[in-house]
C-alpha positions in Angstrom: -1.2 14.7 15.8 -5.1 14.7 15.5 -7.0 11.5 15.7 -7.0 8.7 13.2 -11.3 8.3 12.3 -11.7 4.4 11.3 -15.3 3.8 9.6 -16.5 0.1 9.2 -19.6 -1.4 10.6 -17.8 -4.5 10.6 -16.8 -5.2 14.4 -14.3 -7.3 13.8 -12.5 -5.1 11.5 -12.7 -2.2 13.7 -11.4 -3.7 16.4 -8.3 -5.1 14.6 -7.4 -1.5 13.1 -8.2 0.2 16.4 -5.5 -2.0 18.4 -3.1 -1.9 15.7 -3.6 2.2 15.5 -3.3 2.3 19.4 0.2 0.4 19.2 1.8 3.0 16.6 0.9 5.5 19.9 -1.6 7.4 17.3 -5.4 7.7 18.8 -8.0 5.9 17.1 -11.9 7.0 16.8 -13.9 4.3 15.5 -17.3 5.0 13.7 -19.9 2.4 12.5 -21.9 4.5 10.2 -21.6 7.3 7.6 -23.9 9.3 9.9 -21.6 8.7 12.7 -18.4 9.4 10.5 -19.6 12.7 9.6 -20.5 13.7 13.0 -17.0 12.6 14.5 -15.3 14.2 11.6 -16.8 17.6 12.6 -16.0 17.3 16.2 -12.2 16.0 16.1 -10.7 17.1 12.5 -8.8 14.0 12.0 -5.6 13.8 10.6 -6.5 10.8 8.2 -9.4 8.7 7.8 -10.0 4.9 6.9 -13.0 4.6 4.9 -15.2 1.8 3.9 -17.5 2.0 1.0 -20.2 -0.6 2.1 -21.7 1.4 5.4 -25.2 1.8 6.7 -27.2 4.9 5.9 -24.7 7.2 4.1 -22.2 5.0 1.9 -18.9 5.3 2.0 -18.6 7.3 -1.4 -20.6 9.7 0.0 -19.2 10.3 3.0 -16.1 10.9 1.0 -17.8 13.7 -1.0 -19.0 15.4 1.7 -15.6 15.3 3.5 -14.2 16.1 0.4 -16.2 19.3 -0.2 -14.4 21.3 3.1 -11.4 19.5 3.7 -8.4 17.8 2.4 -7.5 15.1 5.0 -6.2 12.3 3.4 -9.1 9.3 2.9 -8.0 5.6 2.6 -11.0 3.7 1.2 -11.4 0.5 2.2 -13.8 -2.1 0.4 -14.4 -5.8 -0.3 -14.8 -4.6 -4.1 -11.9 -5.0 -6.1 -13.4 -4.0 -9.7 -11.8 -1.0 -11.6 -14.5 0.9 -12.2 -15.0 1.1 -7.9 -11.6 1.9 -7.8 -11.5 4.7 -10.2 -15.0 6.2 -8.8 -13.5 6.3 -5.5 -10.2 8.4 -6.7 -12.2 10.7 -8.9 -14.3 11.7 -5.8 -11.3 12.6 -4.0 -9.9 9.4 -2.0 -6.1 9.2 -2.0 -6.0 5.2 -2.0 -7.8 2.1 -1.9 -7.2 -0.9 0.1 -9.4 -4.1 -1.0 -10.5 -6.6 1.6 -8.7 -9.1 3.0 -5.8 -6.8 4.1 -3.0 -7.3 5.7 -3.3 -4.4 9.1 0.7 -4.1 8.8 -0.1 -3.1 5.4 -2.6 -0.8 6.2 -0.3 0.5 9.2 2.6 0.8 6.5 0.2 3.1 4.3 -0.8 5.3 6.8 2.5 6.0 7.9 3.6 6.9 4.5 0.8 9.1 4.2 1.5 10.7 7.5 5.2 11.4 6.9 4.1 13.4 3.9 1.9 15.9 5.7 3.4 19.0 5.5 5.0 20.8 9.0 2.7 23.4 10.5 5.1 26.0 10.0 7.2 27.0 7.2 8.4 28.8 4.2 7.4 25.8 1.6 5.9 28.4 -0.8 6.3 28.0 -5.0 5.0 30.7 -7.0 4.9 30.8 -10.6 3.3 33.5 -12.1 -0.2 33.9 -10.8 0.2 30.3 -9.4 1.0 30.1 -5.8 1.6 26.7 -3.8 2.0 26.6 0.2 2.9 23.5 1.2 2.5 23.9 4.9 -1.5 25.4 4.8 -2.0 23.2 2.1 -3.3 26.1 -0.1 -3.1 26.8 -4.0 -4.1 30.0 -5.4 -4.4 30.7 -9.2 -5.5 33.9 -10.8 -6.2 35.5 -7.2 -8.6 32.3 -6.8 -7.9 29.4 -4.0 -8.6 25.9 -5.6 -10.5 23.3 -3.7 -7.7 20.7 -4.4 -7.3 17.6 -1.9 -4.2 17.0 -0.1 -3.0 14.6 -3.1 -3.7 17.0 -5.7 -1.8 19.7 -3.9 1.5 16.9 -3.2 1.3 16.4 -7.7 1.3 19.7 -8.2 4.1 20.9 -6.1 6.3 18.0 -7.1 5.3 18.8 -11.1 5.5 22.4 -10.5 8.9 22.0 -8.4 10.7 20.7 -11.3 9.4 22.6 -14.3 10.1 20.7 -17.5 11.3 17.4 -15.7 9.3 14.2 -17.1 8.4 12.3 -13.9 7.5 8.5 -15.1 4.2 7.1 -13.1 6.0 5.3 -11.2 8.5 8.2 -10.1 5.4 10.0 -8.9 3.5 7.2 -7.1 6.8 7.0 -5.2 7.4 11.0 -4.4 3.9 11.1 -3.8 2.1 8.7 -2.5 5.1 8.0 -0.6 5.5 4.2 -1.2 6.4 1.7 -3.9 2.4 1.2 -5.4 4.4 -0.2 -8.6 1.6 -0.6 -11.6 -1.0 1.6 -9.8 -0.8 4.3 -12.7 -5.0 4.5 -12.8 -4.6 6.3 -9.5 -1.9 8.7 -10.9 -3.8 9.4 -14.3 -7.2 9.6 -12.2 -5.4 12.3 -10.3 -3.6 14.0 -13.1 -7.2 14.2 -14.9 -8.6 15.8 -11.6 -6.5 18.3 -11.2 -6.3 19.6 -15.1 -10.1 20.1 -14.7 -9.8 21.9 -11.2 -7.0 24.1 -12.8 -8.4 25.0 -16.3 -11.5 26.5 -14.5 -9.1 29.5 -14.4 -6.9 31.2 -16.8 -3.4 29.7 -16.5 -1.8 30.4 -20.5 1.7 30.3 -18.6 1.9 26.8 -17.7 0.5 23.4 -18.5 1.0 20.2 -17.3 1.6 18.0 -20.0 1.4 14.2 -20.8 4.5 12.3 -22.3 3.1 9.7 -24.0 4.2 6.3 -22.9 6.5 7.9 -20.3 4.5 10.4 -17.8 3.2 13.8 -17.0 5.8 17.0 -17.0 5.1 20.8 -15.6 5.9 23.3 -18.7 6.3 26.7 -18.8 4.9 28.5 -21.4 6.5 32.1 -22.5 5.0 34.7 -24.0 
C-alpha cells in the first residue's frame, strides 16, 4: 500500500496521527502546509489523505479541489469547524468524509481502516455494464456514452452499489453502511451531497435508459428505463 499523507500545521496533532498510523503498520508522510501536501501527493501517490482545512498558504479546501481534479484518492477532512456549511462545502468539492476536532485518534484509525477495506483489488473483473454505462471497480473508472467520467472514489462506489441492484430502494443508512464502510448513523447530508454531485456529472451525457431516483422519505434507487 502507498503511504498515508497527513496534512496539519499543528505539530502535536501531526505527531500523534503519525504515531498511530505507523503503529498500524502503514507508512506515513507528514505535511505542514498546502504547498507541501501537493508536492508530496505528486511524488508519492498516497493511498489516503488526512487533510486539515486550516493551513498556511493554500488551505485544505483548495488542496482538495486540486487533488480531486486529477485523482479519486480517498480524502478525509480534519477541521476544528463544526458548522454544517463547512461540512457541506468539503463534501461538495470531493471530500469522502469529515472529522471534527477534538477527535479520538482511535476513531480516525477506524475510519481509515474502513476506507481502505473498501478499496478495490488491483486486479479482477468487477465490471458492471448497463447500456452505455460501464463501471470498472479495480481501475476506478466509469464511462458513459463513450466518455470517461471524472468521479471520486466515493461517487464510483455509490454508483456501483446502486446500479448493482436496479430497482432496489436503498435507505440512507444502507448506503452509509455499504459505501462509507462503517456506521455513521444520521449523517444523511453526506449521502444527499454525493448523490447530488453524482447526478450532475451523469447529466453531462445522455443516459435516457436509467435514472437515480429519489424515494421520498426513504432513500434512493437505480431505476432502469425501458424503451
